[in-house]
DRENRO-807309 format. One line per field, with one value per residue (C-alpha): residue number from 1; chain; x, y, z. Coordinates in pm, 1 decimal, decimal comma. Example, Ala and Ser with C-alpha at 12.3 -4.5 7.8 and 13.67 -1.06 7.14 Angstrom:
n = [1  2];
chain = [A  A];
x = [1230,0  1367,0];
y = [-450,0  -106,0];
z = [780,0  714,0];
END
This chain:
n = [1  2  3  4  5  6  7  8  9  10  11  12  13  14  15  16  17  18  19  20  21  22  23  24  25  26  27  28  29  30  31  32  33  34  35  36  37  38  39  40  41  42  43  44  45  46  47  48  49  50  51  52  53  54  55  56  57  58  59  60  61  62  63  64  65  66  67  68  69  70  71  72  73  74  75  76  77  78  79  80  81  82  83  84  85  86  87  88  89  90  91  92  93  94  95  96  97  98  99  100  101  102  103  104  105  106  107  108  109  110  111  112  113  114  115  116  117  118  119  120  121  122  123  124  125  126  127  128  129  130  131  132  133  134  135  136  137  138  139  140  141  142  143  144  145  146  147  148  149  150  151  152  153  154  155  156  157  158  159  160  161  162  163  164  165  166  167  168  169  170  171  172  173  174  175  176  177  178  179  180  181  182  183  184  185  186  187  188  189  190  191  192  193  194  195  196  197  198  199  200  201  202  203  204  205  206  207  208  209  210  211  212  213  214  215  216  217  218  219  220  221  222  223  224  225  226  227  228  229  230  231  232  233  234  235  236  237  238  239  240  241  242  243  244  245  246  247  248  249  250  251  252  253  254  255  256  257  258  259  260  261  262  263  264  265  266  267  268  269  270  271  272  273  274  275  276  277  278  279  280  281  282  283  284  285  286  287  288  289  290  291  292  293  294  295  296  297  298  299  300  301  302  303  304  305  306  307  308  309  310  311  312  313  314  315  316  317  318  319  320  321  322  323  324  325  326  327  328  329  330  331  332  333  334  335  336  337  338  339  340  341  342  343  344  345  346  347  348  349  350  351  352  353  354  355  356  357  358  359  360  361  362  363  364  365  366  367  368  369  370  371  372  373  374  375  376  377  378  379  380  381  382  383  384  385  386  387  388  389  390  391  392  393  394  395  396  397  398  399  400  401  402  403  404  405  406  407  408  409  410  411  412  413  414  415  416  417  418  419  420  421  422  423  424  425  426  427  428  429  430  431  432  433  434  435  436  437  438  439  440  441  442  443  444  445  446  447  448  449  450  451  452  453  454  455  456  457  458  459  460  461  462  463  464  465  466  467  468  469  470  471  472  473  474  475  476  477  478  479  480  481  482  483  484  485  486  487  488  489  490  491  492  493  494  495  496  497  498  499  500  501  502  503  504  505  506  507  508  509  510  511  512  513  514  515  516  517  518  519  520  521  522  523  524  525  526  527  528  529  530  531  532  533  534  535  536  537  538  539  540  541  542  543  544  545  546  547  548  549  550  551  552  553  554  555  556  557  558  559  560  561  562  563  564  565  566  567  568  569  570  571  572  573  574  575  576  577  578  579  580  581  582  583  584  585  586  587  588  589  590  591  592  593  594  595  596  597  598  599  600  601  602  603  604  605  606  607  608  609  610  611  612  613  614  615  616  617  618  619  620  621  622  623  624  625  626  627  628  629];
chain = [A  A  A  A  A  A  A  A  A  A  A  A  A  A  A  A  A  A  A  A  A  A  A  A  A  A  A  A  A  A  A  A  A  A  A  A  A  A  A  A  A  A  A  A  A  A  A  A  A  A  A  A  A  A  A  A  A  A  A  A  A  A  A  A  A  A  A  A  A  A  A  A  A  A  A  A  A  A  A  A  A  A  A  A  A  A  A  A  A  A  A  A  A  A  A  A  A  A  A  A  A  A  A  A  A  A  A  A  A  A  A  A  A  A  A  A  A  A  A  A  A  A  A  A  A  A  A  A  A  A  A  A  A  A  A  A  A  A  A  A  A  A  A  A  A  A  A  A  A  A  A  A  A  A  A  A  A  A  A  A  A  A  A  A  A  A  A  A  A  A  A  A  A  A  A  A  A  A  A  A  A  A  A  A  A  A  A  A  A  A  A  A  A  A  A  A  A  A  A  A  A  A  A  A  A  A  A  A  A  A  A  A  A  A  A  A  A  A  A  A  A  A  A  A  A  A  A  A  A  A  A  A  A  A  A  A  A  A  A  A  A  A  A  A  A  A  A  A  A  A  A  A  A  A  A  A  A  A  A  A  A  A  A  A  A  A  A  A  A  A  A  A  A  A  A  A  A  A  A  A  A  A  A  A  A  A  A  A  A  A  A  A  A  A  A  A  A  A  A  A  A  A  A  A  A  A  A  A  A  A  A  A  A  A  A  A  A  A  A  A  A  A  A  A  A  A  A  A  A  A  A  A  A  A  A  A  A  A  A  A  A  A  A  A  A  A  A  A  A  A  A  A  A  A  A  A  A  A  A  A  A  A  A  A  A  A  A  A  A  A  A  A  A  A  A  A  A  A  A  A  A  A  A  A  A  A  A  A  A  A  A  A  A  A  A  A  A  A  A  A  A  A  A  A  A  A  A  A  A  A  A  A  A  A  A  A  A  A  A  A  A  A  A  A  A  A  A  A  A  A  A  A  A  A  A  A  A  A  A  A  A  A  A  A  A  A  A  A  A  A  A  A  A  A  A  A  A  A  A  A  A  A  A  A  A  A  A  A  A  A  A  A  A  A  A  A  A  A  A  A  A  A  A  A  A  A  A  A  A  A  A  A  A  A  A  A  A  A  A  A  A  A  A  A  A  A  A  A  A  A  A  A  A  A  A  A  A  A  A  A  A  A  A  A  A  A  A  A  A  A  A  A  A  A  A  A  A  A  A  A  A  A  A  A  A  A  A  A  A  A  A  A  A  A  A  A  A  A  A  A  A  A  A  A  A  A  A  A  A  A  A  A  A  A  A  A  A  A  A  A  A  A  A  A  A  A  A  A  A  A  A  A  A  A  A  A  A  A  A  A  A  A  A  A  A  A  A  A  A  A  A  A  A  A  A  A  A  A  A  A  A  A  A  A  A  A  A  A  A];
x = [3868,9  3649,6  3783,1  3680,9  3881,6  4190,9  4166,7  4132,3  4437,0  4639,9  4536,1  4644,4  4959,1  5310,9  5454,8  5572,1  5665,4  5310,2  5159,6  5395,7  5306,5  4934,4  4999,5  5195,0  4997,8  4635,4  4392,1  4161,5  4310,3  4103,8  4283,7  4621,5  4549,0  4441,0  4758,5  4982,0  4880,5  5042,0  5377,9  5682,9  5948,1  6000,1  6165,9  5855,0  5639,2  5852,8  5818,5  5438,3  5423,5  5618,4  5460,7  5098,5  4852,6  4598,7  4673,4  4491,5  4722,0  5033,9  4918,2  4851,5  5210,7  5343,7  5171,7  5383,2  5722,4  5954,4  6247,0  6218,0  6458,7  6247,0  5928,3  6080,7  6169,2  5809,4  5676,3  5889,4  5908,1  5623,8  5428,5  5087,0  4950,1  4732,6  5041,7  5250,3  4966,6  4912,2  5286,8  5321,7  5018,8  5172,7  5510,4  5335,2  5078,0  5324,7  5606,4  5850,9  6099,8  6276,4  6140,8  6427,4  6411,4  6034,7  6077,8  6318,5  6077,4  5785,9  5997,5  6077,3  5712,5  5584,8  5831,7  5817,5  5500,6  5263,1  4950,6  4791,9  4632,1  4969,7  5133,1  4851,4  4904,7  5275,1  5224,9  4961,9  5178,9  5324,3  5672,2  5660,3  5839,2  6142,6  6104,8  6264,2  6054,7  5737,2  5797,6  5879,2  5546,9  5362,0  5508,4  5474,3  5231,1  4999,7  4684,9  4560,6  4456,4  4809,6  4955,6  4721,9  4836,7  5197,4  5134,5  4964,6  5292,0  5524,9  5691,3  5907,8  5725,1  5907,0  5791,0  5437,2  5440,8  5530,3  5241,5  4995,4  5079,9  5173,3  5023,5  4774,1  4539,3  4296,5  4285,8  4663,6  4679,7  4407,8  4593,3  4905,3  4702,6  4541,6  4875,0  4951,0  5316,8  5218,9  5171,5  5351,4  5100,5  5268,3  5223,5  4864,8  4789,9  4920,4  4682,3  4397,6  4499,5  4552,6  4376,2  4060,5  3901,1  3679,8  3739,6  4115,9  4091,6  3861,4  4097,7  4399,1  4214,6  4110,2  4475,6  4560,5  4495,0  4649,4  4389,6  4643,4  4778,3  4422,0  4345,7  4656,5  4526,5  4174,2  4292,7  4538,4  4388,4  4534,1  4304,2  3987,4  3859,3  3899,1  3709,6  3437,1  3694,7  3883,6  3571,8  3449,9  3751,4  3618,9  3911,2  3804,4  3610,9  3653,9  3307,4  3401,0  3735,9  3563,0  3318,0  3608,2  3787,1  3470,2  3409,0  3766,4  3966,5  4015,5  4120,8  3833,8  3940,9  3962,4  3614,8  3476,9  3613,1  3477,2  3132,1  3145,3  3238,5  3028,8  2747,7  2521,6  2228,2  2115,5  2468,8  2475,0  2139,4  2282,9  2578,0  2346,1  2122,5  2369,8  2724,7  2832,0  3053,7  2857,7  3129,9  3100,3  2719,1  2737,6  2956,5  2728,1  2431,9  2635,3  2715,9  2549,0  2426,7  2224,1  1874,8  1632,2  1358,3  1211,2  1535,3  1597,8  1252,2  1313,1  1644,7  1496,7  1243,8  1482,4  1844,8  2041,6  2353,0  2291,9  2531,3  2348,4  2010,7  2135,6  2262,4  1929,8  1732,1  1947,7  1848,7  1479,9  1235,3  906,4  765,9  534,5  823,0  1021,0  724,8  661,7  1028,7  1025,4  715,2  866,8  1213,6  1154,6  1494,6  1800,2  2005,9  2157,2  1904,7  1597,3  1739,1  1821,2  1464,1  1326,3  1537,7  1384,9  1010,8  767,7  472,0  388,0  172,8  443,9  719,4  510,5  464,8  834,7  932,7  770,4  935,1  1118,3  1441,7  1628,0  1800,4  1465,4  1329,2  1637,0  1610,0  1237,2  1310,4  1589,9  1342,1  1102,4  1375,1  1506,8  1175,5  938,1  940,5  734,9  408,1  537,9  679,4  428,2  540,3  907,6  846,3  673,8  968,9  1218,8  1033,1  959,0  1217,8  1469,1  1746,4  1955,1  2060,5  1697,8  1599,4  1883,3  1785,7  1421,7  1507,0  1742,8  1461,2  1211,0  1160,7  871,9  1024,8  745,0  806,9  1180,9  1124,7  911,6  1194,0  1449,3  1222,3  1113,1  1386,3  1628,6  1935,8  2149,3  2280,1  1926,9  1809,5  2108,7  2042,9  1676,8  1768,4  2032,6  1775,9  1542,2  1590,2  1713,2  1446,4  1501,8  1458,5  1247,7  989,2  881,0  855,9  707,3  621,5  516,2  241,1  201,2  63,5  -110,6  -64,6  175,7  406,0  406,1  481,7  768,3  927,9  879,8  1060,0  1344,7  1389,1  1382,8  1652,4  1869,7  1840,3  1808,9  1941,7  2225,0  2390,4  2630,8  2595,3  2214,9  2207,6  2444,9  2242,7  1924,5  2093,3  2198,4  1833,0  1675,5  1526,2  1420,4  1644,6  1569,2  1669,6  1982,5  2072,3  2040,3  2258,8  2515,1  2553,6  2655,6  3017,9  3006,7  3062,0  2715,2  2767,3  2980,7  2721,1  2451,1  2659,6  2724,5  2355,4  2259,4  2494,7  2350,7  1995,2  2077,9  2234,6  1889,1  1827,6  2170,3  2093,6  1753,9  1738,7  1361,9  1282,5  933,6  1056,9  1346,1  1120,9  887,4  1180,5  1310,7  982,9  1024,4  1009,3  1320,6  1607,1  1867,0  1644,0  1560,6  1927,0  2051,5  1758,3  1835,7  2205,6  2116,1  1868,6  2132,1  2385,4  2123,7  2033,2  2401,6  2456,9  2156,7  2314,5  2642,9  2462,0  2285,8  2621,8  2784,1  2533,8  2685,6  3055,8  3247,7  3597,4  3709,9  3983,8  3740,9  3501,0  3784,1  3876,8  3517,9  3512,4  3836,3  3782,9  3414,9  3291,3  2932,0  2857,2  2570,3  2780,5  3062,6  2815,9  2671,0  3022,9  3109,6  2795,7  2866,2  3228,2  3119,3  2873,9  3137,1  3397,4  3137,4  3062,5  3433,8  3497,9  3217,8  3366,7  3714,4  3582,4  3416,9  3760,0  3965,9  4086,0  4344,4  4190,7  4403,3  4282,4  3920,8  3952,5  4113,4  3813,4  3569,9  3756,8  3784,1  3480,0  3548,8  3400,5  3018,4  2837,5  2743,2  3111,4  3213,8  2931,0  3027,5  3387,9  3268,9  3073,0  3402,4  3599,1  3673,7  3743,9  3408,2  3487,9  3582,0  3280,7  3040,7  3182,7  3163,0  2825,7  2665,7  2853,3  2766,4  2400,3];
y = [-972,5  -901,8  -825,9  -463,9  -442,7  -590,1  -339,4  -50,2  -181,5  -188,3  169,2  304,0  92,0  229,4  -117,7  -243,9  -586,0  -632,0  -528,1  -757,2  -1045,7  -991,6  -961,1  -1285,6  -1500,3  -1392,5  -1666,7  -1418,0  -1316,9  -995,6  -891,6  -988,6  -785,4  -486,0  -506,8  -516,7  -158,5  -39,5  -219,4  -2,9  -278,4  -389,9  -716,2  -810,1  -715,6  -934,8  -1225,5  -1184,6  -1162,1  -1486,7  -1687,4  -1581,2  -1840,5  -1580,2  -1394,8  -1080,1  -1045,5  -1103,7  -848,9  -592,3  -642,5  -615,2  -278,2  -129,0  -266,6  -24,6  -262,4  -280,8  -574,2  -774,1  -676,9  -787,9  -1122,6  -1157,8  -1069,6  -1338,6  -1614,5  -1605,4  -1934,0  -1762,4  -1603,1  -1347,4  -1211,1  -1201,4  -1025,9  -766,9  -698,4  -650,5  -419,5  -210,7  -185,5  -69,5  164,7  337,1  350,8  192,8  106,7  298,5  224,2  -5,5  -199,7  -235,4  -367,7  -633,5  -735,0  -755,1  -971,4  -1213,4  -1231,3  -1282,3  -1561,4  -1747,0  -1684,9  -1984,9  -1770,2  -1644,8  -1336,2  -1218,3  -1281,5  -1087,0  -792,8  -790,4  -825,5  -551,9  -297,1  -27,9  -95,5  -454,8  -372,8  -597,7  -727,8  -1068,0  -1135,2  -1016,2  -1262,3  -1542,5  -1487,3  -1462,4  -1797,3  -1998,1  -1821,3  -2062,0  -1856,5  -1736,3  -1395,4  -1338,9  -1445,6  -1202,2  -919,1  -1001,9  -1022,2  -680,6  -536,4  -685,4  -424,8  -658,0  -717,6  -1044,9  -1188,4  -1063,8  -1220,4  -1556,6  -1535,4  -1415,5  -1698,0  -1992,7  -1984,8  -2265,1  -2041,1  -1837,1  -1550,6  -1520,1  -1497,9  -1230,6  -1026,7  -1031,3  -927,8  -638,6  -519,1  -187,4  -288,0  -556,2  -371,7  -586,3  -645,2  -968,9  -1117,4  -993,9  -1146,5  -1484,1  -1455,5  -1392,1  -1687,0  -1942,3  -1853,7  -2058,5  -1793,5  -1538,3  -1261,5  -1297,8  -1276,6  -973,7  -775,8  -869,0  -753,4  -423,8  -341,6  -354,5  7,0  6,3  -43,9  -161,0  -425,6  -544,6  -571,7  -784,4  -1026,1  -1024,3  -1117,8  -1379,8  -1726,1  -1856,5  -1610,4  -1726,3  -1888,7  -1553,8  -1325,7  -1260,5  -1150,2  -929,4  -767,6  -670,4  -441,8  -94,0  60,9  -103,8  125,9  -13,8  -49,7  123,9  -57,6  -398,9  -300,4  -190,6  -523,9  -719,0  -524,2  -511,3  -808,0  -1129,6  -1325,0  -1546,4  -1541,5  -1160,6  -1126,5  -1393,8  -1213,5  -880,4  -1030,9  -1155,1  -813,1  -562,0  -400,0  -271,4  -518,1  -395,0  -453,8  -796,8  -890,3  -829,4  -1061,4  -1334,9  -1326,9  -1260,5  -1368,2  -1670,2  -1812,1  -2019,1  -1981,8  -1602,8  -1616,7  -1848,4  -1599,2  -1309,9  -1505,2  -1588,8  -1218,4  -1100,4  -787,0  -987,6  -1078,3  -1035,5  -1288,0  -1249,3  -1355,1  -1634,5  -1786,8  -1756,9  -1942,7  -2245,6  -2282,2  -2265,8  -2304,5  -2617,9  -2569,3  -2757,2  -2535,9  -2221,9  -2382,3  -2483,8  -2130,0  -1983,2  -2224,4  -2118,4  -1753,3  -1789,4  -1676,5  -1768,0  -2084,9  -2164,0  -2145,7  -2392,3  -2631,5  -2626,9  -2697,3  -2996,2  -3140,9  -3105,1  -3236,8  -3494,2  -3661,0  -3653,0  -3393,9  -3103,8  -2842,1  -3047,3  -3143,4  -2776,5  -2678,6  -2944,2  -2799,4  -2455,5  -2533,7  -2515,2  -2701,8  -2969,3  -3179,5  -3187,5  -3267,5  -3540,9  -3706,0  -3669,0  -3826,0  -4150,3  -4138,7  -4448,4  -4252,4  -4234,2  -3904,6  -3738,0  -3877,9  -3756,1  -3401,7  -3390,4  -3487,9  -3227,0  -2965,8  -3070,2  -3045,0  -2711,3  -2535,1  -2677,0  -2753,8  -2955,5  -2949,9  -3217,7  -3455,1  -3732,7  -3733,0  -3740,4  -4014,8  -4230,0  -4178,6  -4264,5  -4587,8  -4704,3  -4576,5  -4841,5  -4584,4  -4524,4  -4168,3  -4068,5  -4217,3  -4033,6  -3705,6  -3744,6  -3855,6  -3563,2  -3313,1  -3471,4  -3302,2  -3499,5  -3738,7  -3996,7  -4013,3  -4042,7  -4325,5  -4509,9  -4485,4  -4602,2  -4895,4  -5006,0  -4918,8  -5203,9  -4987,8  -4920,5  -4582,4  -4454,1  -4582,1  -4424,0  -4087,8  -4098,3  -4176,7  -3903,3  -3645,2  -3728,3  -3470,4  -3621,3  -3624,6  -3462,1  -3639,4  -3346,9  -3411,0  -3727,3  -3556,3  -3217,2  -3079,5  -3338,1  -3579,9  -3719,8  -4066,5  -4108,2  -4426,8  -4274,0  -4140,9  -4470,4  -4662,8  -4420,3  -4478,5  -4853,5  -4864,5  -4646,6  -4867,6  -5179,5  -5035,3  -4947,3  -5299,9  -5535,2  -5377,2  -5578,7  -5284,3  -5115,0  -4763,1  -4768,2  -4914,3  -4645,2  -4365,4  -4504,4  -4507,3  -4143,6  -4044,7  -4251,7  -4084,1  -4405,1  -4396,2  -4753,2  -4889,2  -4674,4  -4797,0  -5156,6  -5097,5  -4897,7  -5186,2  -5429,2  -5492,5  -5423,4  -5141,7  -5000,4  -4933,6  -4622,5  -4479,0  -4535,6  -4375,8  -4064,5  -4038,1  -4076,9  -3792,1  -3567,3  -3635,2  -3478,9  -3165,8  -3010,0  -3039,4  -2897,4  -2583,8  -2506,3  -2188,8  -2194,5  -2265,4  -2415,5  -2640,9  -2771,3  -2841,0  -3039,5  -3248,2  -3301,6  -3476,5  -3714,7  -4087,5  -4133,9  -4118,3  -3997,6  -3714,7  -3619,0  -3622,8  -3407,4  -3166,1  -3127,8  -3063,1  -2811,3  -2643,1  -2615,4  -2468,4  -2224,4  -2108,0  -2056,1  -1860,6  -1639,0  -1565,0  -1477,2  -1255,1  -1071,0  -1021,4  -888,2  -601,0  -468,5  -507,5  -187,2  -339,7  -341,0  -599,7  -833,4  -807,6  -879,8  -1186,3  -1316,6  -1257,7  -1455,8  -1734,1  -1808,8  -2132,5  -2007,8  -1830,7  -1619,5  -1505,0  -1401,2  -1209,9  -1026,9  -935,6  -805,7  -589,4  -456,5  -378,1  -197,7  17,3  98,8  195,9  406,2  604,2  633,6  779,1  1033,3  1133,1  1163,2  1389,6  1614,1  1653,3  1698,7  2042,2  1919,9  2027,6  1790,4  1486,0  1599,1  1645,4  1299,1  1144,5  1323,0  1196,0  837,3  649,6  353,4  557,1  556,5  864,8  980,2  985,4  1172,8  1427,6  1482,0  1549,5  1777,3  1989,1  2071,4  2160,9  2534,8  2538,5  2663,0  2570,4  2211,5  2195,6  2298,1  2053,2  1754,6  1852,5  1783,8  1452,6  1325,5  1430,8];
z = [3275,3  2970,8  2623,6  2671,9  2996,1  2829,3  2543,0  2789,0  2977,6  2653,6  2569,7  2908,1  2951,1  2911,4  2971,3  2632,2  2771,7  2900,4  2565,8  2372,4  2604,9  2535,0  2159,4  2157,2  2401,0  2446,5  2338,9  2163,6  1828,0  1825,8  2146,8  1999,8  1688,4  1898,8  2108,7  1800,0  1716,2  2040,6  1997,9  1925,6  1910,2  1547,6  1649,7  1848,5  1549,8  1323,5  1567,5  1569,8  1190,8  1154,2  1435,1  1487,4  1357,8  1242,2  917,9  1030,0  1331,7  1119,3  862,3  1136,7  1256,3  900,9  854,1  1136,5  1029,1  848,2  777,8  398,2  359,0  603,3  417,1  85,5  243,4  370,3  26,4  -137,8  122,0  374,2  344,3  366,8  49,1  235,6  410,6  90,2  -91,2  183,2  204,5  -170,8  -170,8  105,6  -70,0  -387,8  -227,8  7,0  -252,2  -9,7  -288,6  -561,7  -909,9  -1012,1  -683,6  -714,3  -1068,8  -942,3  -665,6  -910,5  -1141,0  -856,3  -750,6  -1105,1  -1176,1  -845,4  -641,3  -654,1  -601,5  -924,1  -761,1  -629,9  -968,1  -1136,3  -898,9  -990,0  -1364,6  -1396,3  -1211,5  -1438,3  -1297,5  -1420,2  -1744,7  -1791,6  -2151,2  -2085,5  -1774,8  -1948,3  -2234,2  -1986,3  -1806,4  -2137,9  -2242,2  -1923,0  -1688,1  -1507,9  -1569,2  -1909,6  -1769,2  -1638,8  -1972,7  -2149,8  -1922,2  -2002,1  -2377,9  -2366,9  -2231,1  -2494,5  -2716,2  -2927,8  -3257,2  -3330,0  -2996,8  -3058,5  -3404,1  -3253,5  -3004,2  -3269,9  -3511,1  -3292,2  -2942,4  -2880,7  -2676,9  -2886,8  -2632,1  -2611,8  -2991,6  -2981,0  -2718,0  -2935,6  -3241,6  -3051,6  -2911,0  -3092,4  -3124,2  -3377,9  -3706,5  -3964,4  -4246,9  -4353,4  -4004,7  -3985,7  -4323,7  -4199,9  -3905,8  -4148,0  -4363,5  -4085,7  -3759,3  -3702,8  -3479,6  -3656,6  -3400,8  -3432,8  -3812,8  -3784,4  -3559,6  -3770,0  -4079,4  -3915,8  -3848,0  -4219,7  -4315,0  -4662,3  -4937,7  -5193,3  -4956,6  -4882,5  -5252,4  -5308,1  -5046,1  -5186,8  -5534,7  -5404,7  -5459,2  -5131,7  -4946,3  -5125,3  -4803,1  -4620,8  -4860,8  -4602,9  -4346,4  -4587,6  -4731,8  -4382,5  -4330,4  -4250,7  -4441,9  -4768,7  -5003,7  -5353,4  -5510,9  -5836,2  -5844,6  -5824,4  -6098,2  -6315,9  -6256,9  -6335,7  -6658,2  -6785,8  -6656,0  -6853,3  -6543,0  -6421,8  -6057,0  -6044,7  -6200,2  -5963,8  -5656,0  -5780,0  -5829,5  -5471,3  -5328,6  -5528,6  -5323,9  -5602,2  -5626,5  -5971,0  -6098,7  -5929,8  -6083,1  -6429,3  -6348,3  -6214,1  -6521,7  -6800,9  -6721,2  -6927,3  -6651,6  -6396,8  -6131,4  -6147,9  -6141,4  -5837,5  -5647,0  -5739,1  -5593,6  -5280,0  -5240,1  -4915,2  -5094,2  -5347,5  -5223,5  -5515,3  -5437,9  -5785,1  -5955,2  -5700,3  -5766,3  -6140,3  -6101,6  -5922,2  -6203,6  -6496,8  -6386,3  -6481,6  -6265,2  -5934,1  -5733,4  -5842,0  -5760,6  -5415,2  -5348,3  -5463,9  -5242,5  -4945,6  -4993,7  -5081,8  -4812,4  -4986,6  -4824,9  -5118,4  -5366,9  -5152,6  -5117,7  -5492,6  -5559,0  -5320,8  -5486,3  -5835,5  -5737,1  -5463,9  -5450,3  -5227,1  -5414,0  -5216,7  -5329,3  -5236,5  -4897,9  -4831,7  -4923,8  -4685,0  -4403,5  -4459,4  -4479,1  -4187,3  -4339,8  -4079,0  -4312,0  -4578,9  -4327,7  -4163,2  -4501,8  -4589,7  -4256,9  -4384,1  -4728,2  -4850,3  -4902,8  -4566,4  -4657,0  -4721,8  -4394,0  -4204,5  -4340,2  -4267,9  -3907,3  -3893,5  -4014,1  -3737,5  -3475,4  -3609,3  -3660,9  -3400,0  -3031,1  -2783,6  -2977,7  -3219,2  -2956,4  -3047,8  -3414,7  -3317,4  -3059,3  -3320,6  -3558,2  -3284,0  -3208,6  -3561,3  -3810,0  -3916,2  -3967,7  -3651,7  -3742,1  -3795,2  -3457,9  -3284,9  -3450,8  -3345,0  -2991,3  -2940,2  -2995,6  -2752,1  -2414,5  -2262,3  -2002,2  -2043,4  -2419,0  -2358,0  -2108,4  -2361,2  -2617,8  -2358,9  -2273,4  -2620,8  -2872,2  -2947,0  -3011,0  -2700,3  -2825,9  -2885,0  -2546,8  -2371,1  -2541,2  -2436,8  -2076,3  -2064,7  -2175,7  -1886,1  -1606,8  -1279,0  -1005,8  -667,8  -338,8  -217,2  -487,3  -309,6  30,8  -33,6  -370,2  -626,1  -529,2  -875,6  -823,7  -1157,8  -1349,3  -1603,4  -1328,3  -1136,9  -1455,1  -1532,3  -1190,5  -1217,4  -1553,9  -1429,5  -1123,7  -1341,9  -1570,7  -1270,0  -1127,6  -1423,8  -1743,6  -1902,3  -2079,6  -1834,2  -1973,5  -1968,9  -1619,2  -1490,1  -1652,4  -1494,4  -1151,9  -1199,9  -1261,1  -983,3  -672,9  -496,1  -187,7  -86,1  -427,2  -431,3  -80,8  -197,9  -504,9  -303,0  -57,7  -333,7  -418,0  -789,3  -1039,1  -983,9  -613,7  -677,4  -915,5  -654,1  -376,4  -585,9  -669,2  -301,6  -210,4  -480,6  -357,3  -21,4  -172,8  -213,3  159,7  247,3  42,6  204,6  416,1  486,6  854,3  799,0  521,6  728,7  1028,4  804,0  678,1  1033,3  1115,7  818,2  892,9  678,5  930,4  676,4  557,0  915,6  1022,0  731,9  767,9  1141,8  1072,1  799,9  1037,5  1313,4  1070,7  944,0  1296,6  1378,5  1057,4  1140,3  1479,7  1310,0  1061,0  1346,6  1520,1  1203,5  1183,0  1509,8  1417,7  1345,3  1339,4  975,3  1029,9  1206,1  912,5  669,8  873,1  857,2  480,7  440,7  692,0  765,1  606,7  559,7  230,7  369,8  666,0  430,7  210,1  512,8  630,5  282,0  280,9  630,1  538,1  222,7  421,6  684,2  423,9  243,2  559,7  640,9  294,8  349,3  685,1  530,1  255,9  516,2  679,2  360,6  259,4  3,2  -326,2  -537,9  -340,2  -364,1  -741,9  -772,5  -591,2  -825,2  -1133,3  -1007,4  -1144,4  -916,1  -627,7  -586,8  -721,7  -371,2  -269,0  -584,9  -544,3  -180,6  -281,8  -564,5  -316,2  -137,3  -453,7  -487,9  -865,5  -1004,3  -1367,3  -1271,0  -1041,5  -1317,6  -1575,9  -1340,0  -1193,9  -1534,2  -1567,8  -1219,7  -1246,3];
END
C-alpha cells in the first residue's frame, strides 16, 4: 500500500484504534504525523507526544491536546527543546493560561530551561514581570542578550544602579544606563567618571538634563578626564557662561575648563595669543573649535612651551610647515616625532628611516606604514632586513604584504620574533592552487615553496617550524611530517585537514569531475564523495520544489544536514506561507483583523496592500495607501 493509499484510508476511517495504531507504529513518520490529526483520544495523543522519535510528530500531537496541566509539564520537563519551545509558543499564542499562571510558568522556564532560545521567548514576554525573577535572570542568565532583555525590564533604581556601575559586561551596563527607570544624576555621574566605554559615558551624560548639575561636574577637577564627554551633552548651552567665567574668575582651573569649552574661534584665538598662563593657552589650542592654521604655524615658529608646540603640530594640516619644522628641529622630542608621523614626503621619510637616532627611524617607518601601502614594500623590506633595532624591524615587517618579501625576511633575519611575524603574515596556500588555478612555476615561486618546505622540515625554532607547517600546501611533505611521532605531527594533520576543506565546499560539477580524475588518491576520493553529496542534495532540492506540506518543510529545515537543502526548504516554506496569507486575506471579512495586518510592518508589502484593499474604512484606507506606496 502506498503512502497516498494509507492517507486516504485514514481520512475515510471511523476506526480510532486503527488510526492510533498507524500513528504509533507506521515506519514512515509523515504517515504517523498525518494520522495524528485524526486522533480524538487525548491519552493516545499524550503517548505519541512522549514516545515518538520524531519531533514533528510529537508537536503535531501536542497541538491537539487540551489538558493544560499536561502541557505545562511538557513545557517544563520534556527532554526535547523543539517540543518545549512549540508547547510554550502554543500556550502563549492561544492564551491557554490566566495571566498570573502564565507569569509563574514563564518564571519557571526562564530560571530552569537549559535552552537559551526558550529562555529568551519567556523573558521577552510582557507577562514575564516578577521583579525578583527579572533581577535573578539579569544577574545570572547564560546569554548576554537574555540578560540585556531582563535588565531592560528592571524597575528598581537601586538594582539598575548596581548593574550600571558594577557589571563586568559593557552591554549590560549600557542596558541599565538606557533603562528609563535609572534617572539618578549622582549614579549617572559615577558612570561618566568611571566607565571605560565611550558610548556608555555618552548615554549617561545625555540623561543629565539639568544644566546646573552638568556645570558642577564640568568644574569638578575629578571630572577633568571626562570634559569631552560632558561638553558633548546636547542639553548644554553655556557659551556666554563660559566666557564670563574665563573673563571674571580668578581660579585657574575654572578658566582652563572654560577655554577648553568655548566655541567662538575669534575669542579662542585671543586666549591662545595673549593669555599669560600656558596651561590655559594649551587647553584653548586643544579645543576642537580652534583650528586657525595661521596661528598654529606662527606658534611652531616662535613658541617656547614644548606642550603647546606639540599640540600645534598635531593640528597643523600644511605639509610644508611640518617638513620645515622637522628640518629645523631634527631630534627625538615629542613635537618632532609627531610631525614625522604626519608627513607624506617619501624622500624625507626614506632619509629619516636611515637616521642614526633609532626613535627618528622608528617614527619614519611608522609614517610609512600609516600613510602608504604596497608601493613602498621594497623600502620596508630593506629596513626589516638591515635595521639593528628590533622594534623598527617589527614595525616595517608588519606593514609588508608581498609574500615573497615576507619569505625573504623569514629566511634571512636573525631574530626569531621578526621571522615568526613575517611567516604569520604570509597567506596560507590552498591545495586547489596546485591542481587547477595557479600554474606559477617561475623561479621566484619555486624558491618560495622550497624555503617554506625547508622551514617546515628543518627549522630549529618550534614556533617558526609550526607556522611554516600551517602555511604549507605540499601534501607529500605534510604526510611525511604527520606520520612522525613528534609535536609537529598534530600541526601537519590539522593542516592536511584544512587543505581538503576547499574541495568539500565546491558545488561546481565540472570542477569536481576534474578533481575526481586527479592522480592523487586522497584528492580524488574526497572530490568523489563531495560530488555524490552534491548530486544527492540537488535531488533533494528538486523534490522540495514539489512539497506542499508545511510540517514536512519545517522538519527538513530543522533536521537536514545539508545547508543548501535547508535553505531551499526555507525558501519554499516562505513562498507557501506567503500564498496562504494571501488566500486567508481573500477570505477574511473581519475588519479588525484586516486592519491589524495592514498595521503590522512584519508582513510583506504585498500582503499588507492586499489586506488594505479589503478594508472598508475609507479614511484609514487613504492614510495607509500613501504609506504603503
